[in-house]
N, C-alpha and C positions, 0 to 999 in steps of 0.2 A: 487297089483293093486286095485283100488277102486271098491267097489261093487255097486256104484251108477248107476242107470239105464241108465244114460246118456252115459256111456262107453260101453254099449252093443247095439247090433242091432238085428233086427228080419228079417228073410228071407221073412216074410209075408208083412211087411210094415215098412217104415223108422220110427225110434223112434221120430225124431224131437228134439226140445229143451224142456226139462222137464219144466212143468208149474211152479214148485216151484223155478226154477232159473231165470225165466223171470224178475221178479222185480229187481233182483240184476244186471242183464245185462243191463236193461234199465237205471237203476240209474248210472251204470258205463259209459254209452254212453252220459249222460248229462254232459255238462261242469260244472266244479266246480266253486265256487265263485272266487277262485284264478285264474282259467283259464279265466273267464270273465274279471277280472281286468287286467290280462296280455294282453288280446286282445284289451281292451279299451286303455290301455297304448300304445300299438303298433300303433293303429290307430291315437291316438293323437300325437305320435312322428312323424309319417309320415306327418300328416297335419302341424305340427310345422316346420318340415324340408322343406316342400314345401313353407310355408310362409317365412321362413328364406332365402330360395333360391331366392324367388321373391324380398324380401326386399334387399337382398345383391346386386342383379342385379340393382335394382333401385338406391340404394345408390352409387353403382359403377358408374352408368350413371351420377348421379348428381355430383360426384367427378370429373369425366372426363370433364363434360360440364362446370364446374365452376373453371377449372384450372386458376390460376391467371396470368400465363405467356403467354399462347398461345391460349387458348380456346380449344374447343373439338377437339380431334384427330379422324378424320373420320375412320381411320383403326381400332382404339380401339372400337369405337362405333359399327362398322360393326361386329367386333368379338363378342361383347356382344349380338347383335341382332341375329346373325346366330347360336348361341350356342343352341338354342331351335328349335324344330319342330313347325309346325303351331299349334298343339294342346297343346303346352307349355311343353311337356315332353322332356327331354334331349335325343338326338339321341344316345349318348354314354355317360354314366354317368361319367366315369373316364376322358374322353376327356373334357367333359363339366366342371368338377371341375378344371381340370388343366388349361383350357383356362380362366376360371373366375379368378383363382388365379393369372395367368400371367397378365391378364388385370388389376386386382386390384393392383398388385404390380407396374405395369407401371404407373397407375394413381397416386398412392401414391408417387412414385418417382418424377413424374412431379410436384406434389403439393409441395414436399420438395424442389425441385430446385427453385420453385417460392418463397417459404418462405426464402430460403437462399439469393436469388436475392434481395428481399425486404429489408432484413437486411443489405446487402452491400450497396444498394442504399441510405439507411438512413445515410451513412457516407458522408464526403465531396465529392461532385460530381466530375466526371473525368475532367470537363472543368475548375475546379478551381485548378490551379497548386500550389503545396506546394514545393517550390524550395529547395529540399534536398533529397539526396539518402540515408541518414543515417537510416531511418526507415526500408526501404526495405532491405538494407544491413544487418541491425541487425537481421531481421527475417531470411534471408538467411544464415547468420552465425550460428544462433541457429540450423537451419535445416542441417547444414553441407555443405553449399554451393552446393546444388544439380545442379545448373546451370553450374557448371564447369565440370560436368561429360559427357557432349556432346558438339560437336562443333556447332557454331551458325552463322547465317547470320542476320545482324541487318540493318533494313531499315528505312530511314526517308525521308523527303520531304514534299511538300505541297499537291500535288495531285498525284494519281497513286500508292500510297504505297500498299494499300490492294490488288489491282489487280496484281501488281508485286509480292507480297508475295504469292498469289495463284498460279501464274505461276511457281515460283521457287519451291514451294511445289510439284506441278505436275511433274516437271522435276526430282526432287530428288526422288520422289516416283517411277517414271518410270525407274529409275536406280536401283531400288530394295532396297532403303533405307527406314527405318522406320522414319517417319517424325512427327514433332510437329509444329504447326503454331499458332501464337498469333497475332490477329489483332483486330482492333476496329474502329468504334463502331459496334454493331451487327445490322442486318436488321430486323429479325423476332424473333430469339431465342437467348437468352444470351449464350447458349452453342456454338454458332458460333465463339465466341472469342477464344476458346481453341479447336483446332482441332488435331486429331491424325490420321495419314495416310490419310489425306485429308478429313476426316469426323468429324463433331462436336463430341466432347467428349460425351460419353453416360451419361444418367441421373445418373446412379449409380456411375460412375467414377467422375462426377462433384461433387456429394454429398460427396464421399470419399475424393476428393481433398480438399474440403473446411474443412471438419472435421479434416483432417490430419494437416492442417496448423493453424487452428483457435486458439488452445491453445497458440501457439507461437506469433501469431498476438496480442492476448490479453496481453501477457507479455510485448511486445514492446509498445503497446498502453498505458499500465499502467505506464511504465517507462517514456514515452514521456510526458504524462500528469503531472507526478510528477515534471518534469523539466520545466513545463510551455509550452510544445509544443502540437501539434495536434495529434490525432490518425491517423492511416493509412487511406488514402483516398479510395474511391471506386476503382479507377484505380490501386492503389498500391496493394490492396488486390487481384485483378484479376491477376496482374503481378506475385505475389508470388504463387498463385494457379497454374498458367500456367507453370512457371519454375519448380515447384516441381512435377507437373503431368507429365511433359516430362521426368524427371529423373525416375519416378516411372514406366513409361510405359514399357521399356525405349526407347527413340528415338535414332536414329543414327545421326540426324541433326535437328536443330530447326531453324525456320524462324520467327524472332521476329520483329514486327512493333512497332515503337514508338507511344505513345499516342499523345504527343504534344511536338514539339521542338526537343531536343536531349540531351544537357548537363545535365539538371536537370530532364529529364524524368525518371520515375522509371525503365524503361527497360534498362537504361544505366548501370545497374550493370552487364549486359552482355558485354563481350569482344568479339565482333564478329570477327571471322577469316576473314570474308568478310563483308564489309559494302556496302550498296547501297543507294545512295542519288538521289531521284527523283527530278523533277523540283521544285525549291524553288520560292515561290511567297509570296505576302502579305496575311496573315491570322492570326487570334488570336493575333492581335496587342497588346491587353491589357496585355498579358503575355510574348510575344516573342519580342516585339519592333515594332516601327512604320515604319521602312524602311526595304527593302528587305535585306540590308547588315546586319542590326541588327539581323534579323531572320536567315541569313546564318551563322553568328557567333554562334548562339545558336544550330543550327542543325549540325554544324561541330563537335560538341562535341562527336558524336558517332565514329569519326575517331580515331582509337587506334594504338599503336605501332605495327609494323609488319603486319598490315592489308592490304589487297588488297581492295581498295575502288572504286566501280563502280559508275560513276557520269553521270547521264542523262543530256540532254541539259540544260544549265544554261545561265543566263545573264553573260556578261564578268566579272562584278564586283563580282558576286557570285562565279564564278569559281576561281577567283584569291584568294578569302578568303579560299576556300576549299583546293587549292594547298598549301597555306601557312600553314594551319593546318597539312596537310599531311607531309610537309617537317619538321615541328617542331617535330612531334612524330615518324617519320620514317615509314610512310605508303606509299603505292604506288597507284597512281591514274590511273584509266582507264576511259578516257573521251569519251563521245559520240561525233561522228564527227571526232575523231582522231583514237581512238583505236577500236571502234565498231560503226555500223550505220545500218539504214534501207536503203538497196540498192534500193529496189523497193517494191511497194504494189499496189494491185488493188482490187476493190470490187468484192465479189463473193457472191453467194447465201448463206445466213446465216452467212456471215462474210467477210473474206478477205484472199487473198493469199499474202504472203510476202516473200521477200528474205533478209536475214540478214547476215551481215559480223561481225564476232567477232575476237578477237586476234588470234584464233586458227583454224578457218574454215569459209567457206561460206555455208550457208544453204539456198537452193533455193526452191521456190514454196511451202512454208509451209502454211497449212491452219490453220487459227485462227477463231473460231466461235464467234468473238466479233466484234462490229462495232466501227468505228472511227480510224483515223490515229494515235491518241495518243496511242491506244492499241498496234500498231506495235512497237512503241518506247518503251513501257513498256516491250514487249516481248524481244526486243533486249537487254535491261538492265538485264532482268531476266536470259536470256541465257548466257550472259557474266559473270554474277555473279555465276552461277552454274559451268561454266567452271573453274573459279578461285577456287571455293570451292572444286572441286574434284581433284585438283592438276594441274591446268592450262593446260588442254588438251581438245581436241574437244570431243563432244558427238556424238554417232552414230545417223545418220540422222533419222532412224526409231524411235529411242527413242524420239527425238525432235518432230517428227510428231505425235506420239502417245500422248505425254504429252500435246502439244498445242492443238491438236484436241479435247481433252476432257476438256479443261479449261472452267470454268464458272466464271462470275463476277456479282453476284446478286446486283441489285441496281445501276449498272454502265452501262448506255445506254442499259438497259435490255428490250428486247421486251417481254411484258407480254400479248399482244393480237395482232392478225394479221389483223383483219378486223373490223373496221379500225385499223391501227397500233397504239398501245399505247406503248410508251417508258417511262420507269422510270429511273431517274438518280439522284444520291445523290449530285449533284453539289451544293456547299454551299458557294462558294466564287467566286470572279471575274475570277480567273484562270479556275475554273470548268465551269463557264458560257461560257467562251471562247471555251472550249472543246465542250460544247453542241452546240454552234453556228457552229463550224467547222464540227461536225457530221451531222447537218441538211444540210449543204452545200454538204458534202461528199455523203450523201444518196440521194441527188437530190430531196428533198421534195418540192413539189409545194405549199402546204399549211400546216401551223402548227398552232395549238391552244395550248397554254401553260396553265398548271395548276400549281400555285405557292404558296408557303408559306415559311417562313424563321424564323430562330432564331433571338431574339431581338438584339444580338450583331453583326449581319452580315451587310456587306456593300451592302444593297439591291439596292440602287441607281445605283451603278456601275455594279452589277450583271445584273440587268434588262436592263441597257444600252448596255451590250454586246449582248443580244439576241433580242432586239427590232427590228433590221432591218430584221430578218428572221422569225418573228412570226406575223401572221395575227391578232390574238387576245390573250388576257391574262385573265384567270379567277383566281382571288385570293381566297384562301380558308383558313380554320383554322385547323391546325394539333393539335393533343392532346399532348401538352407538356407545362410544366410550364415555359419553356424558350422561347416559341414561341412569336414572335412579334404580337402585337395586330392587328386584322384584319383591323381596321380603319387606322392604321399607314401604313400597307402594301398597302392598297388600295390608300391612298393619294400619296405614292411614285410612285406606278405603273401608276396612272393617270398623274403624272408629267412627267414620262419617255415616256410612250406611249401617249395616250390622253384619255379623259374619254369616247370617243365613242368606243374605242378598249379594254376597261377594264370592266369586270363584277365581281360581288361579289357573291359567293355561299359558305357559311360557311361549309356545309357538303361535305366531300371529295368525297364520292360516287356520290352524285348528281353533283358535279363539274366535275368529270371525265366523267360521262354519258352525261352531257350537252356539254362538249368539243367534245366528239365523234360525237354527233349529228351535231354540227356546222361544224366540219371539213369534215364530209361526205357531207353536203349540199354544201360546197364550191368546192368539187372535180368534175373535169371534167373526162370523160372517159379516162382511161389510165394514169391518174396522180397519183403520189405517195403523200399521205398525212399522217399526223400523229398528235396524241396528245402527248405532252411531259410533264410529271410530274417531277418537279425539284424544288430545293431550299434548301433541307435538306435531310439527310439520314433518319431522323425520318419520314418525309413525304413519302419518297420512300418506307420505310417499311410498313407504314400504307396503302398506296395506293396498294402496291403489295398484301397485305393480303386481302383487299377488292375485288380486281379484281380476285384473285385466288378463293375466296369463290363464287363470281358470276359465275365463270367458272366451279364450281363444283369440284374443286381440294382441 
């Protein structure tokens, strides 16, 4: 043991710390230069981490707010803002980091979807038909023909295709099947075109679907160019993506809507076990023909051997063409009015009640949360098609009620505001305009102010002639599209159809809708039903819906 006095004590008084050790102990207590440097480094690291956190959040916000496709997603922005307490410190560091990572990943995926969309848009647009199935067939062949791994429903027609596709998707889903749905165009988000189990494909799955098929699309593009042909078009690329994504999911059933026509449409690589042909009218004359019979011959191309083909109401000459095609290839037609029909319908709060007869059952008092008599006819065709698809048998009434009760049809007589009522509809041809007119009469609207814009290749004169008798005024506006008709031209046609006292010009869509709402409210007497109807193009419908949703805080 040491003899140093520090290790001994006295009974008379405590020894304390020996004076000769104090300088050493004091020196030991002082931080060394290495300690001081380490502490300084720690503080600087904490400050740098705080700065990085703040910069990351700001960068993330900027990325979300500047998405090329849809603009800021309020749910993501709210997540970013709620991650921190009022004093700026994370409420829970791990949760904070996780949520930031999730939000950043979501924003990056949104940006990547936008980039992919822009690259596809740079191709030949979907409204320019390239009459050949060879390019799409070649890509599908390289991929191993994934579209043959599941049964399909193929839908064509002039109007009602998308809503009917949504109805069939809902019915098949209610039966417990995994579904894929391909429709066009989209209203707000390009992912709407490819749906899985009734919902738009996720950002991640959209990105994966594109990258999965891109190398093979590039191969076919290169081969086509070498032979003096075109690359795959915008719509052809989306067709390939959708059909491949359905196989990858995988789906039990696919509902596929044609883009334009039938025979040469890129979706016609599909051999639908069931075909559905909605009413055929005159549209896209530049590509499909100038008469309804020319167009009927083109759309009849989706009728395939052994198919059950459900045919909605048609003109006599059109139905004859469809029957001839069915006889030629050995398909069986189920025609509205003979094999199925809308037995009864009445307006109800938020939609309508309908009774439908199909080849296998009578379905009574089914609620459909959509407006317009045409929607009941769409429902009858959809229900008949699903019966055929599942083996030509009736569906359980509760399944039908569940499916139809949950159906939505964005941009198709969609009520986007209640007071005053604002209805958005994608009607873009005379047949669609007739549907709008019928809906105005069906809803018992006393006063209507229309907001209108159209694409340059549309029959605006006839469209406006259809609705003029049921509209008090028309405001022409300018939608954001390179294909849009010049506002001066729209205004001149509108003033010729209505008269210049009933036509106004307001280029900005938001201002046009706001002014229309003010005018229709001014005209309304107590107890009268009045509405603003925005129509003329699905692009206008999408832009107006987004503007009104933002104004409503959604």
